[in-house]
C-alpha positions, 0 to 999 in steps of 0.5 A, spaced: 862 380 562 855 380 566 850 376 562 843 379 561 838 377 567 833 373 562 839 369 559 842 368 566 835 365 567 835 361 562 841 358 563 840 356 570 833 353 568 837 349 563 842 347 568 837 345 573 833 341 567 839 337 566 841 336 573 834 333 574 834 329 568 840 326 570 837 324 577 831 321 574 835 315 572 839 315 578 833 315 583 830 309 579 836 305 579 836 306 587 829 304 588 830 298 583 836 296 588 832 296 594 832 289 597 827 284 599 828 281 606 825 274 607 826 274 615 825 267 617 823 265 624 828 258 623 835 256 623 839 254 617 838 247 615 831 247 617 825 245 612 823 252 611 830 255 610 831 249 604 825 251 601 826 259 601 833 259 599 831 254 593 826 259 591 830 265 592 832 266 585 825 265 582 822 270 588 828 276 586 826 275 579 818 275 580 819 281 585 824 285 581 829 286 586 834 282 590 832 277 595 836 276 602 834 271 606 835 272 614 835 267 619 833 269 626 831 263 630 831 266 637 826 264 642 824 258 638 822 263 632 819 268 636 824 273 635 824 273 627 816 274 627 817 279 632 822 283 627 816 282 621 811 284 626 815 291 627 817 292 619 814 297 615 808 294 611 811 296 604 812 289 601 820 289 602 820 285 609 817 278 608 817 271 611 816 264 610 813 261 616 811 254 618 805 251 622 810 254 628 806 260 628 799 258 629 802 253 635 805 259 639 799 262 642 797 255 645 804 254 648 807 261 649 803 265 655 806 272 653 807 273 645 810 280 643 805 280 637 798 277 635 797 272 631 794 272 626 792 280 627 799 283 626 801 280 620 798 279 613 797 272 610 800 272 602 799 265 601 799 258 604 804 255 599 804 248 600 806 243 605 812 238 607 813 231 609 815 230 616 819 224 617 822 220 624 829 219 624 834 216 628 841 216 629 845 210 625 847 206 631 840 206 634 838 199 634 831 199 630 829 200 622 822 200 622 816 203 627 815 196 630 822 195 632 823 203 634 816 203 639 819 196 642 825 200 643 822 206 647 818 201 651 823 197 653 827 203 655 821 208 658 823 215 658 830 214 657 831 215 649 832 223 648 828 226 642 830 233 639 826 239 636 827 246 633 825 249 640 819 248 645 812 248 642 814 248 634 811 243 630 817 238 630 816 238 638 809 237 637 810 232 632 815 228 636 810 228 642 804 226 638 808 220 635 809 218 642 802 219 644 800 214 638 805 209 640 804 209 647 811 210 649 815 216 653 821 219 651 825 226 654 824 232 649 831 236 648 829 243 645 834 246 641 835 253 638 834 251 631 834 244 627 841 245 624 844 244 631 839 239 633 841 235 626 848 235 628 847 233 635 842 227 632 848 225 627 853 225 633 849 221 637 847 226 643 840 225 642 837 218 639 831 221 634 827 226 631 821 228 627 824 233 622 821 236 615 824 231 610 828 237 606 833 238 612 835 231 613 835 228 606 842 228 605 843 225 611 838 219 610 842 218 603 849 218 606 847 213 612 848 218 617 841 217 619 835 212 619 828 214 617 823 210 621 817 212 617 814 219 614 808 222 617 804 223 610 798 218 609 801 215 603 808 214 601 811 220 597 815 220 590 821 223 593 823 218 598 818 211 596 823 207 600 820 210 607 814 207 609 808 211 612 806 210 619 799 208 617 802 202 614 806 200 619 801 200 624 800 207 627 794 209 623 792 215 627 799 218 626 798 223 620 802 229 621 805 234 615 808 241 616 805 247 611 809 253 609 806 260 608 808 267 606 807 272 611 807 280 611 807 285 616 800 288 618 797 293 614 800 291 607 795 295 602 791 290 598 794 292 591 801 290 594 798 284 597 796 282 590 803 284 587 806 280 592 801 274 591 802 274 584 810 274 585 809 268 589 805 264 584 810 266 579 816 263 583 813 257 586 811 255 578 818 256 576 820 250 573 827 249 577 823 251 583 818 246 582 823 240 580 827 242 587 820 242 591 818 235 588 825 233 589 825 235 597 818 232 597 814 238 598 807 239 595 805 246 592 798 248 592 798 256 593 792 259 596 789 266 595 790 271 601 783 270 603 784 262 603 790 263 607 787 268 612 781 263 614 786 257 614 790 261 619 784 262 624 782 255 623 789 252 624 789 256 631 783 252 633 786 245 631 793 246 634 790 248 640 786 242 641 793 238 639 797 241 644 792 240 649 792 233 647 799 232 648 799 235 655 804 241 653 803 247 658 804 254 656 810 257 659 
């Protein structure tokens, strides 16, 4: 039977309305399931990696989306930053970075991005202590003994880092400069592989972020010679500072920050900043950060942008002092 035109139209409209209503929650669900990527220019096992993964559940809750952590440590961290720089400014691709990002312009001649011009600073979140550790078989247990060992074997001991021109490389060079000693630098493709070789005895020492080696110090696989903070830290009160061990000029810390790609709208920057504040003020995250020795002091986006520019000049001077050449 052929329906009258008006009735046929009404049925079509009703069907269309029903389909549209069914589609709305489906679309909302799809949007809600979109994942936020944290692309880290660091290897698994690094301090930044430990910090990000500790905050991952709280970040997901604060952002309202699942959070995945992707490690892209190639080219000393340049690869991961390049991925971030090329990402859409929609708030779904972010990164947690360290001081490395403001050192790169001084040690790498042709960066595939501008720092900080190709990025949007969300917040400097806090700082993490740098500790000098040695393989358990190295015959030294404090700064005085270790400096004496270095001087007795000039240029013969090997120290590792997560890559040329990283904060950990610079921290090692600055320690040697302060101690008046020499050693051979061995760059690795990330902190994880370097720590493995350090424990295995392929290299003798390294300056690293405390969270990446805490368990190995506790197990006795590595020995802590000193911490680069101005005062001892509550997370590892038995590790003396280098200041109290006779090297007053050696104070080095790593900071960590959240970055987005260039062009994030102001409203999105505020939303992301609010989420970072909420996540790192989560009681469980605060407890983990304290246990790792991290200090949380979250800046505003404007303060972060200003700090990035100041740090570029600061590390350019330190790179020059350490005698590192751009390559």
